[in-house]
N, C-alpha and C positions, 0 to 999 in steps of 0.2 A: 443104480448108476451104471453098473457094468452091462446090465441088460440094455439100457438106453443107448450106451455106447456101441453095443453090438448091433442094435437096430440101425444106428446111424452110419455104421462103418460101410455097408454096401453102397449107401447113397454118396458117401464121401469118395469111395472108389470110382463111382459112376461119374462124379463131378470132375475127378482127376482125369479120367479117360476123355471126357467131353472137352476139357480145356486143352488136351493134347491134340484133339482132332478138329478144333474149330476151323471154320473156313478161312479166317484171316491169318492163320499161321501158314505161311508159304513153306513149301518143301525147299530144301537146299538147291535142287536143280532149277527151280523156278527163279530163285534169286540170282543164280549165276547166269542163267539164260537171259534175263533182263539186263544184267550187267553187260554181258557180251554184246547184246544188241545196241545198247547205248554207246559203248566204246567203239563198236564198228561204225555206227552212224557218225560219231564224232571224228573218227579217223578218215572216213571217206569224204565227208562233206565240209570238214573244217581244216584238219591237219594237212591232208593231201593237197588241197588247192594252194595252201600257203607254201608248202614245200615246193610245189610246181612252180609257183611264181618266183621264188628266190633261185631255184635251179636254172630256170630259163634266163633270169636276169644276169647270172654269172656264167652262162654257157660259153661265152666267147672270152671270158677272163675279166680281170679287174680293169684292164686298160680300156676295153670296150664299155664296161659298165660306167666308169668314171666319165668317159667321153660322152656317153649318152646323157649324163646328168649335168654336165658343164656346157652342153650345146646351147646357144643363145635362146632358142625357142623354148627349151626345157627350163632354163633359168627364169625366163619371163613367166612361164606357167607357174613355177614354184613361187615366185614373188607375188604374182596375182592371187594365188591360193592363200598365202599368208596374209596378204593385205585384206582380202575379203573376210577372213576368219577374225583378223585383228579388229575389224570394225564391227562385225556382226555379233560376235561373242560378248563384248562389254555392253552393247546395247541390250541384247537379250538377258544379260545379267541384271541390268537395272530394271528392265520390264518384268522379269521373273520374280525378283524380290518384291517389287511393288504390287504386282498382281496377287502373289501368294500372301503378302501382308494384308491386303485389303480383303481377300476372300476368307482367310482363316481368322482374322481378328475383328472383322466388322460385319454387320448385317445391313444390307442395302438392297433396294429394288434392282432387279436384273442381275443378281449375283449368279444364279445358275446359268443365265445366258452368257455371262462372261466366261464361265468355266467351259461352256460348250464351244465358244469361239477359240479359246485357247487350244482345244483339241482339234481345231479345224485342219491344221496342216497334216495331222496324222491320217485323216480320211480323204483328203483332196490329193489327187496325183500331183507330183511336182511339176509334171509337163503342163497340166491345166494351170497351175499357178504361174508358170512362165508365160503361157498364152494370155493370162489376165493382165500381166504387166505390159505385154506387147499391145493389147487392146487399149490400154490406158495411155501408155507413154510413146507407142510407136508412131511413125510418120503419119499414118492414117488413123491414129487412135483419138481418143476423146480430147486429150490436151496436147497431141503431137504437133499440130500446126503452131500453137503458141510457143512450144519449146523450140521449134525450128526458127521462128522469128527472133527469139532471144538467144539463139546459138547455144542452146543447152541440149546436150546429148545424153540420154539415159539408156535407151535400148541400143544394143551392139556397142556398149561401152562399160566402163567399170562401175558406174552408179547402178546400172541394171543388174549386174552380177551381185553387187552387194545387197540390193533390195531382195532379189530372189534367194540369196543365202539367208537373210534375216527371216523371210517368211517360213522357210522349211525348218528352221532351227529354233524359232522362238518358244515352242512348248517345252523344251527340255529342262531348262532351269525351273520354270514355274511348276511343272508337274512333279519335279523331285521335292519341291518345298511345300507345296499345298497340303499334301497328305500328312507330312511331318508336323507342320505348324498347326494343323487342325487337331492332330493327336495330342499335341502338347497343351492345347487349350489357351486360355487367356489369363489364367490366374497370376502368373509371374509379372506379365505386363501391367495388369491392373494393380498389383501390389506396388510396383515401381512408380506408377503414376500417383497412387495414394501417398507415397512417401515424398512426393514432390519432384520426381524426375520428369524432364521434358520428353517430348516424342523422340528426338534424336538420341538422348541419353538412354532411354528405354531400348531403342533399337540396338545401339552399339554395345550396351553393357548387359542386356538381358536376352534379346532375341538372337542376335548374331552369334554369340557363343553356342547357343543351342542348335543352331542350324548350319554351322560352318562346314561340317563334313558333307552333308547333303548338298549344300551350295557348291562345294568343290566338285562333287560327283556330277552334279548337273552341268557345270561349266565344262568339264572334261568331255562328257557326252555331246554337248552342244558343239564343241571345237571339233571333235572327230567328225560329226555329221557335216559340219561347215566345209571342212577340207575335202570330204569325200562326195559331196553333193554333185550330181550329174544332170538329172532331168530338167529342172527348172533353170539351171545355169546354161544348159545347152540351148534352150529356146531363146534366151535373152542375149546370148553372147555374140551370135553371128559367126563363131568359129573363126575369128580373125587370128591368124597364126602370129604368135609373138606379141599380141596386144590384148585379146580377150579370151584366150584359152587358159583355163585352169588345169591343174594336174590331171584330173579325170578326163577332160576333153583332149588334152595333149596325148594321153595314152590311146584314146580312140583313134585319133588321126594317125599316129605311128603305126597302130595295128592295121588300119585300113590300107596303109602304104606298104605293108608287109615288112616293116622294120620291127620284127618281133623282139629282138634283143633289147633295142632302145625302149620299146613299149613296156616290156616287163621290167626294165631297170627303173623307170619312173613309177610303175605300179608297185614295185617293191618298197618304194618310200611310203606309199599309202598303206601297204601291208604292215610296214614297220610301225606306222602310226597307230594302226589298229592294235598291234601287240603292246605297244607302250600304254595305250589307253586301257587295255585289259589288265596290265600289271598294276597301274595306278588304281584302277577300280578295285582290284583284289586287296591292295594295300589300304584303301579307304574303308572297305567293308571289314577288313581285320581290325583296323583302328577303331572303327565304330563299335565293333563287338567288344573290344576291350573296355571302351568307355561305358558301354551299357552294363557290362559285368561289374565295373567298379562302382557305378551308381546303385546297382542291385545289392551289392554287398554292404 
């Protein structure tokens, strides 16, 4: 036994030396270099722009900042932004839940086509989407003459802005739910149906509690995108000051007119929305992690 141990000892030492020198074990300087690169990138491209926005917004003091926000055109832009989000987000919530439920819980012809169409706004430029609505609802569009005859205005009006906002934001809720509901499977729903639960009872008592955090996360992302959308809304709005300008469009107009303090004041509201969204996102992820740990234990 002693001889065998002696014969194995050199190999054991070699294995130890090999483990200490494997290619996947990074040197300390490599770890700190990567960390420094990541933090530098974060500071230059994320933190610094946010700091600059708020610094420029308050450069002329609180009075100028408040005056820029309570100016009639700014208030109209804020109201229109909130209105568009208030309409688009609930509609996308209903669509997202319905689409995710159908895709994750049922098999039907065209299922993969539906998933592809849900991802369409991610691949199509928002400007192109805006032009599509102009082509359909504009004065020279497909149904534009009929709309004019019935005194219905969509393009260069609030309905067009709402439609454009819905288009660019509708994947967010659905995409957050589809993967989660597919991973959860159908066992719990099938068990509920077997026990006599109706479709609504199964959804409210089984499915919804399992997806509530992902649903909230999707709604938050959808709302943030709805309030910050520029491209599609810019095409269909007509840039009518005080009527069809949302907050991003109002910022552009103020900046082009060299009203930098006012432009950054309105932009700071959008930046604040992004920070609040990030904070809520972190809170949801933390809460989701706690729930996952509790279930695992």
